[in-house]
ROLOLUM-833221 format. One record per atom (N, C-alpha, C): x, y, z. Coordinates in steps of 0.2 Angstrom, whole numbers, padded with zeros to 4 digits, always signed. Example, Ala and Ser with C-alpha at 12.3 -4.5 7.8 and 13.67 -1.06 7.14 Angstrom:
+0066-0028+0039;+0062-0022+0039;+0066-0016+0039;+0064-0011+0035;+0068-0005+0036;+0064+0000+0039;
//
This chain:
-0102-0120-0043;-0095-0118-0045;-0092-0114-0040;-0096-0109-0038;-0093-0104-0033;-0095-0106-0026;-0090-0107-0022;-0091-0108-0014;-0091-0101-0011;-0096-0100-0007;-0096-0093-0004;-0092-0094+0002;-0088-0090+0004;-0085-0084+0000;-0079-0085-0003;-0076-0091-0003;-0069-0093-0006;-0069-0092-0014;-0075-0094-0017;-0075-0094-0024;-0076-0087-0026;-0079-0083-0023;-0080-0076-0024;-0073-0072-0023;-0070-0074-0017;-0063-0071-0016;-0059-0072-0022;-0059-0078-0024;-0054-0080-0030;-0056-0075-0036;-0062-0075-0038;-0065-0071-0043;-0062-0063-0042;-0064-0061-0036;-0062-0054-0035;-0055-0052-0034;-0051-0058-0032;-0044-0057-0032;-0041-0056-0039;-0044-0060-0044;-0042-0059-0051;-0044-0053-0054;-0050-0051-0052;-0053-0044-0055;-0048-0039-0052;-0046-0039-0046;-0042-0034-0043;-0035-0034-0046;-0033-0040-0048;-0026-0040-0051;-0026-0036-0058;-0032-0038-0062;-0033-0035-0068;-0034-0028-0068;-0038-0026-0063;-0040-0018-0063;-0034-0015-0060;-0029-0018-0056;-0023-0014-0054;-0019-0013-0059;-0018-0018-0064;-0013-0017-0069;-0016-0012-0074;-0022-0012-0075;-0025-0007-0080;-0024+0000-0077;-0025+0001-0070;-0024+0007-0067;-0017+0009-0067;-0013+0005-0066;-0005+0007-0067;-0004+0009-0074;-0007+0006-0079;-0006+0008-0086;-0009+0016-0087;-0015+0017-0084;-0017+0024-0085;-0013+0029-0081;-0011+0027-0075;-0007+0031-0071;+0000+0033-0073;+0003+0028-0076;+0010+0029-0079;+0009+0032-0086;+0006+0029-0090;+0006+0031-0097;+0002+0037-0099;-0005+0036-0097;-0010+0041-0099;-0009+0048-0095;-0008+0047-0089;-0007+0053-0084;+0000+0056-0084;+0005+0052-0083;+0012+0054-0083;+0015+0056-0090;+0014+0051-0094;+0018+0052-0101;+0014+0057-0105;+0007+0056-0106;+0003+0060-0110;+0000+0066-0107;+0001+0066-0100;-0001+0072-0097;-0009+0073-0095;-0013+0068-0096;-0020+0068-0095;-0021+0067-0088;-0023+0073-0084;-0024+0072-0077;-0030+0069-0075;-0035+0068-0079;-0041+0064-0078;-0041+0057-0080;-0035+0055-0082;-0035+0048-0085;-0036+0042-0079;-0035+0044-0073;-0035+0039-0068;-0042+0039-0064;-0046+0044-0066;-0052+0045-0062;-0057+0038-0062;-0059+0036-0068;-0063+0031-0069;-0060+0024-0067;-0054+0023-0070;-0051+0016-0068;-0049+0016-0061;-0047+0021-0058;-0046+0022-0050;-0052+0020-0046;-0058+0023-0048;-0064+0022-0045;-0066+0014-0046;-0066+0012-0052;-0067+0004-0053;-0063+0000-0049;-0057+0001-0049;-0052-0003-0045;-0053-0002-0037;-0055+0004-0035;-0057+0005-0028;-0063+0001-0026;-0068+0001-0030;-0074-0003-0028;-0072-0011-0028;-0069-0013-0033;-0067-0020-0033;-0062-0022-0027;-0058-0018-0026;-0053-0019-0020;-0057-0019-0013;-0062-0015-0013;-0066-0015-0007;-0070-0021-0006;-0073-0023-0011;-0077-0030-0011;-0072-0035-0010;-0066-0035-0013;-0061-0040-0011;-0059-0040-0004;-0058-0035-0001;-0057-0034+0007;-0063-0037+0011;-0069-0036+0009;-0074-0039+0013;-0075-0046+0012;-0073-0049+0006;-0073-0056+0005;-0068-0059+0008;-0062-0056+0009;-0056-0058+0012;-0058-0059+0020;-0061-0054+0022;-0063-0055+0029;-0068-0061+0030;-0073-0061+0026;-0078-0066+0027;-0075-0073+0026;-0070-0074+0021;-0067-0080+0020;-0063-0082+0026;-0059-0077+0029;-0055-0078+0035;-0059-0081+0041;-0065-0078+0041;-0070-0080+0047;-0072-0087+0046;-0075-0088+0040;-0078-0094+0038;-0073-0100+0038;-0067-0099+0035;-0063-0105+0035;-0058-0105+0041;-0059-0100+0045;-0054-0100+0051;-0047-0100+0049;-0046-0095+0045;-0039-0094+0042;-0035-0090+0048;-0029-0092+0049;-0025-0088+0054;-0023-0081+0051;-0022-0076+0055;-0021-0069+0052;-0015-0069+0047;-0010-0074+0048;-0004-0074+0043;-0007-0076+0036;-0011-0080+0036;-0014-0082+0029;-0018-0077+0026;-0022-0073+0030;-0026-0068+0027;-0021-0062+0025;-0016-0061+0029;-0011-0056+0028;-0007-0057+0021;-0006-0063+0020;-0002-0065+0014;-0007-0064+0008;-0013-0066+0008;-0018-0064+0003;-0019-0057+0002;-0019-0053+0007;-0019-0046+0007;-0013-0043+0003;-0007-0045+0005;-0001-0042+0003;-0001-0044-0005;-0003-0050-0007;-0003-0052-0014;-0008-0047-0018;-0013-0044-0015;-0017-0039-0018;-0013-0032-0020;-0008-0031-0016;-0004-0025-0017;+0001-0025-0022;+0003-0031-0024;+0009-0032-0029;+0006-0034-0036;+0008-0030-0041;+0006-0032-0047;+0007-0039-0049;+0003-0043-0052;+0003-0049-0055;+0003-0055-0049;+0004-0053-0043;+0004-0058-0038;-0003-0061-0037;-0009-0058-0038;-0015-0062-0038;-0015-0068-0043;-0012-0067-0048;-0012-0073-0053;-0009-0079-0050;-0003-0078-0047;+0000-0083-0043;-0004-0086-0037;-0007-0082-0034;-0011-0084-0028;-0017-0088-0030;-0019-0087-0036;-0025-0090-0039;-0025-0098-0038;-0019-0100-0040;-0017-0107-0040;-0018-0110-0033;-0016-0107-0028;-0016-0109-0021;-0024-0109-0018;-0027-0103-0020;-0034-0103-0018;-0038-0108-0022;-0037-0110-0028;-0041-0115-0032;-0040-0121-0029;-0033-0123-0027;-0032-0130-0024;-0036-0130-0017;-0036-0125-0013;-0039-0125-0007;-0047-0126-0008;-0050-0123-0013;-0057-0123-0014;-0058-0130-0017;-0054-0133-0021;-0056-0140-0024;-0055-0145-0018;-0050-0144-0014;-0049-0148-0008;-0054-0149-0003;-0057-0143-0002;-0063-0143+0003;-0069-0145-0001;-0070-0145-0007;-0076-0147-0011;-0076-0155-0011;-0070-0158-0011;-0070-0165-0010;-0071-0168-0003;-0070-0164+0002;-0072-0165+0009;-0079-0165+0010;-0082-0160+0007;-0090-0159+0009;-0094-0164+0006;
//
């Protein structure tokens, strides 16, 4: 099911998107509105770990698939925009399925 590293990149891209939205909730609502200064500590750490793994997988995918720097940069920029990883998922899934039929 998971091709290494593209399948894992897809998974961590989605996890990154979800954790980013959760982090935004805690940063905006819990910390700013409710005034809980410790609200982002755990969600921020979880998101940081997921994002770091995502970056490593992005590099491995770029190397293995011989992606141009523009393609890797697009995937990276999508990780910085809320909800963008969910739109990126379709493109990465199509690429993974296309390469699976070629193998």
